[in-house]
C-alpha positions in Angstrom: 77.1 113.7 88.8 79.9 113.8 86.2 78.9 117.3 85.1 79.2 118.6 88.7 82.6 117.0 89.1 83.8 118.4 85.7 82.6 121.8 86.9 84.6 121.3 90.1 87.7 120.5 88.1 87.3 123.7 86.0 86.7 125.8 89.1 89.9 124.5 90.7 91.9 125.3 87.5 90.5 128.8 87.4 91.2 129.4 91.1 94.6 127.5 91.2 96.5 130.6 92.5 94.4 130.6 95.7 94.4 126.8 96.1 96.3 125.3 99.1 97.9 121.9 99.1 95.1 120.6 101.4 92.5 121.8 98.8 94.2 120.0 96.0 94.7 116.7 97.9 91.1 116.8 99.3 89.8 117.1 95.8 92.0 114.3 94.5 91.0 112.0 97.4 87.3 112.8 96.7 87.6 112.2 93.0 89.2 108.8 93.5 86.5 107.8 96.0 83.8 108.9 93.6 85.6 106.9 90.9 85.8 110.1 88.8 88.5 110.1 86.1 89.9 113.6 86.1 90.6 115.4 82.8 94.2 115.9 81.8 94.1 119.7 82.2 93.2 119.3 85.9 95.9 116.7 86.5 98.5 119.0 84.8 97.4 121.8 87.1 97.9 119.5 90.1 101.4 118.7 88.9 102.2 122.4 88.3 100.7 123.5 91.6 102.5 120.9 93.7 105.8 121.7 92.0 105.4 125.4 92.8 104.2 124.9 96.3 105.9 121.7 97.3 107.3 123.2 100.4 103.7 123.6 101.7 102.8 119.9 101.3 103.0 118.0 104.6 103.4 114.3 105.0 99.6 113.7 104.8 99.2 115.9 101.7 102.2 114.2 100.0 100.9 110.7 100.7 97.4 111.5 99.4 98.9 113.2 96.4 100.9 110.1 95.5 98.1 107.7 96.4 95.6 109.6 94.3 97.9 110.1 91.3 98.6 106.4 91.4 94.8 105.7 91.2 94.3 108.3 88.5 97.2 106.8 86.5 95.9 103.3 87.0 92.5 104.3 85.6 93.9 106.2 82.7 95.4 103.3 80.8 93.4 104.4 77.7 94.5 108.1 78.0 97.9 109.7 78.0 98.6 110.9 81.5 102.1 112.0 81.2 103.6 113.3 84.4 106.8 115.4 84.0 109.8 113.5 85.3 111.1 116.6 87.1 107.8 116.6 89.0 108.5 113.0 90.2 112.1 113.9 91.1 111.1 117.0 93.1 108.2 115.1 94.8 110.5 112.2 95.7 113.1 114.5 97.2 110.5 116.2 99.4 109.2 112.8 100.5 112.7 111.6 101.2 113.4 114.5 103.5 110.2 114.1 105.4 110.1 110.3 105.4 110.9 109.8 109.1 107.8 112.0 109.9 105.3 109.9 107.8 102.7 108.1 109.9 102.2 104.4 109.2 99.1 105.2 107.2 100.9 107.8 105.1 103.8 105.4 104.5 101.2 102.8 103.4 99.6 105.3 101.0 103.1 106.0 99.5 103.6 102.3 98.8 100.1 102.0 97.4 100.6 105.0 95.2 103.8 103.7 93.7 102.4 100.1 93.3 99.3 101.3 91.4 101.3 103.6 89.1 104.2 103.7 86.7 106.1 105.9 89.1 108.9 103.8 90.7 111.2 105.0 93.4 114.8 105.2 92.3 118.2 106.4 93.6 118.5 107.9 97.0 114.8 108.0 97.4 114.5 104.2 97.0 117.3 103.6 99.4 115.7 105.9 102.0 112.3 104.3 101.5 113.7 100.8 102.0 115.7 101.9 105.1 112.7 103.6 106.7 110.5 100.6 106.0 113.1 98.3 107.5 113.4 100.4 110.5 109.6 100.5 111.1 108.6 97.0 110.0 111.7 95.0 111.0 112.8 97.2 113.8 116.3 97.6 112.6 118.4 99.3 109.9 118.5 97.3 106.7 121.1 99.4 104.9 
């Protein structure tokens, strides 16, 4: 099984220019559910692809991306999985803009992704996330 999954990683890296955000997030979701620890080159490709095509990532794709990368990071304690800070910044800004459109499931995946990783919301994104959660959970503005 591992050889097939490694082959899938390499194929996605080779075909990254044709990959769509949905393809990337579907693969990440499957790898997590198969308990497959992706290799660093594949995860770097995911970061680069999502940076270049961030405008194509909808709320579902963004939540799966963050959720999956959280799981990948959690399982990579023995490996160096360095995610560029500018990737986190750009991703957080895209999420912040779309936050009111996130479904309850997608919002839950965001929290799970942040909780299982070293990526912590900061600045305007943290304020927006708190406000959106307060609005949905408590039914009022918490700012």
